[in-house]
Each structure stands twice: as structure tokens, then as C-alpha cells.
DRENPA-3360 file (N, C-alpha, C; in nm, 2 decimals, always signed):
BEGIN
1 = MRKEEFLK = -8.35/-8.33/+0.92/-8.30/-8.20/+0.99/-8.22/-8.24/+1.01 ~ -8.19/-8.10/+1.06/-7.99/-8.05/+1.16/-8.08/-8.02/+1.30 ~ -7.96/-8.13/+1.37/-7.98/-8.10/+1.55/-8.05/-8.04/+1.60 ~ -7.99/-7.87/+1.56/-8.08/-7.78/+1.67/-8.16/-7.71/+1.58 ~ -8.25/-7.81/+1.46/-8.34/-7.76/+1.40/-8.49/-7.85/+1.57 ~ -8.41/-7.96/+1.49/-8.52/-8.10/+1.58/-8.55/-8.05/+1.71 ~ -8.39/-8.03/+1.84/-8.42/-7.92/+1.89/-8.50/-7.89/+1.98 ~ -8.55/-7.74/+1.88/-8.59/-7.61/+1.92/-8.69/-7.60/+1.86;
9 = EHQDLYSK = -8.71/-7.81/+1.76/-8.90/-7.87/+1.68/-9.00/-7.87/+1.79 ~ -8.87/-7.95/+1.90/-8.95/-8.05/+1.99/-8.86/-8.00/+2.14 ~ -8.82/-7.89/+2.18/-8.79/-7.89/+2.31/-8.84/-7.90/+2.44 ~ -8.96/-7.93/+2.40/-9.06/-8.00/+2.56/-9.08/-8.13/+2.56 ~ -8.93/-8.18/+2.47/-8.92/-8.30/+2.55/-8.77/-8.37/+2.66 ~ -8.68/-8.21/+2.61/-8.65/-8.24/+2.70/-8.57/-8.09/+2.85 ~ -8.69/-7.96/+2.79/-8.71/-7.90/+2.95/-8.79/-7.89/+3.05 ~ -8.86/-8.05/+2.99/-9.02/-8.06/+3.12/-8.90/-8.14/+3.26;
17 = QTSRSDFP = -8.91/-8.10/+3.35/-8.88/-8.12/+3.50/-8.95/-8.30/+3.49 ~ -8.86/-8.41/+3.51/-8.98/-8.53/+3.59/-8.96/-8.56/+3.68 ~ -9.11/-8.59/+3.71/-9.11/-8.53/+3.90/-9.13/-8.64/+3.93 ~ -9.19/-8.80/+4.08/-9.26/-8.91/+4.06/-9.34/-8.90/+4.05 ~ -9.43/-8.75/+4.07/-9.62/-8.81/+4.01/-9.60/-8.82/+3.86 ~ -9.55/-8.84/+3.72/-9.54/-8.91/+3.61/-9.47/-9.00/+3.66 ~ -9.52/-9.09/+3.71/-9.46/-9.21/+3.73/-9.62/-9.34/+3.81 ~ -9.66/-9.42/+3.76/-9.82/-9.49/+3.85/-9.71/-9.53/+3.92;
25 = SDFVFGVA = -9.80/-9.49/+4.07/-9.79/-9.50/+4.17/-9.72/-9.63/+4.20 ~ -9.66/-9.69/+4.18/-9.66/-9.89/+4.17/-9.53/-9.92/+4.12 ~ -9.46/-9.84/+4.09/-9.32/-9.78/+4.01/-9.20/-9.75/+4.09 ~ -9.16/-9.89/+4.12/-9.02/-9.91/+4.15/-8.90/-9.86/+4.08 ~ -8.84/-9.81/+4.11/-8.72/-9.73/+4.02/-8.61/-9.85/+4.05 ~ -8.47/-9.78/+4.00/-8.40/-9.94/+4.05/-8.28/-9.88/+4.03 ~ -8.16/-9.91/+3.95/-8.00/-9.93/+3.93/-7.91/-10.04/+3.98 ~ -7.80/-9.99/+3.88/-7.72/-10.10/+3.83/-7.59/-10.06/+3.83;
33 = TSAYQVSF = -7.50/-10.16/+3.82/-7.35/-10.10/+3.77/-7.33/-10.28/+3.69 ~ -7.22/-10.18/+3.62/-7.11/-10.27/+3.56/-6.94/-10.24/+3.51 ~ -6.91/-10.34/+3.55/-6.78/-10.36/+3.47/-6.69/-10.51/+3.42 ~ -6.67/-10.38/+3.36/-6.56/-10.57/+3.29/-6.49/-10.53/+3.34 ~ -6.39/-10.70/+3.43/-6.32/-10.70/+3.51/-6.20/-10.80/+3.37 ~ -6.05/-10.86/+3.40/-5.98/-10.97/+3.32/-5.87/-10.91/+3.43 ~ -5.82/-11.11/+3.51/-5.72/-11.10/+3.57/-5.62/-11.23/+3.51 ~ -5.50/-11.13/+3.59/-5.36/-11.23/+3.50/-5.30/-11.29/+3.63;
41 = NLIPSTAP = -5.20/-11.38/+3.59/-5.06/-11.39/+3.67/-4.98/-11.35/+3.62 ~ -4.86/-11.29/+3.70/-4.76/-11.24/+3.68/-4.65/-11.37/+3.69 ~ -4.66/-11.42/+3.63/-4.56/-11.57/+3.60/-4.70/-11.64/+3.52 ~ -4.69/-11.59/+3.37/-4.75/-11.66/+3.29/-4.69/-11.87/+3.28 ~ -4.62/-11.90/+3.29/-4.62/-12.01/+3.32/-4.70/-12.13/+3.41 ~ -4.76/-12.04/+3.53/-4.81/-12.10/+3.67/-4.98/-12.12/+3.62 ~ -4.99/-11.97/+3.49/-5.18/-11.98/+3.48/-5.19/-11.95/+3.38 ~ -5.31/-11.98/+3.28/-5.32/-11.83/+3.20/-5.37/-11.74/+3.22;
49 = LHIVD = -5.45/-11.65/+3.13/-5.55/-11.58/+3.14/-5.63/-11.63/+3.13 ~ -5.75/-11.49/+3.25/-5.86/-11.50/+3.31/-5.96/-11.44/+3.27 ~ -6.08/-11.49/+3.25/-6.13/-11.33/+3.19/-6.23/-11.35/+3.35 ~ -6.25/-11.25/+3.38/-6.38/-11.27/+3.49/-6.52/-11.18/+3.53 ~ -6.65/-11.20/+3.55/-6.75/-11.16/+3.53/-6.80/-11.16/+3.63;
% end
């Protein structure tokens, strides 16, 4: 099935607006973020490469 055919056939999946009433009353929304960080020393002889989470 091609993408265009799928989207046309399942148009209701992405055209509906989501509202608070679509979820149970005790549902808790949350957010998160993540970043990969690498730090290093400019003078290699004084410290090794560090990977910081």
C-alpha cells in the first residue's frame, strides 16, 4: 500500500483534534528532555576524555 493510499484510507487518524476529555480524569501529562554531552580537556596530558551523562 502506498503512503498516499494509506493516508486517504486512514484520514480519521490524523485529522481529529485531541482534547483533555479524550483522556481519563486522573491522567497526568509529562515532559522530558535529553542531551548527549561530551567534555574534554584542551591539554591532553592532564586529563583523559570524559563522557558525561
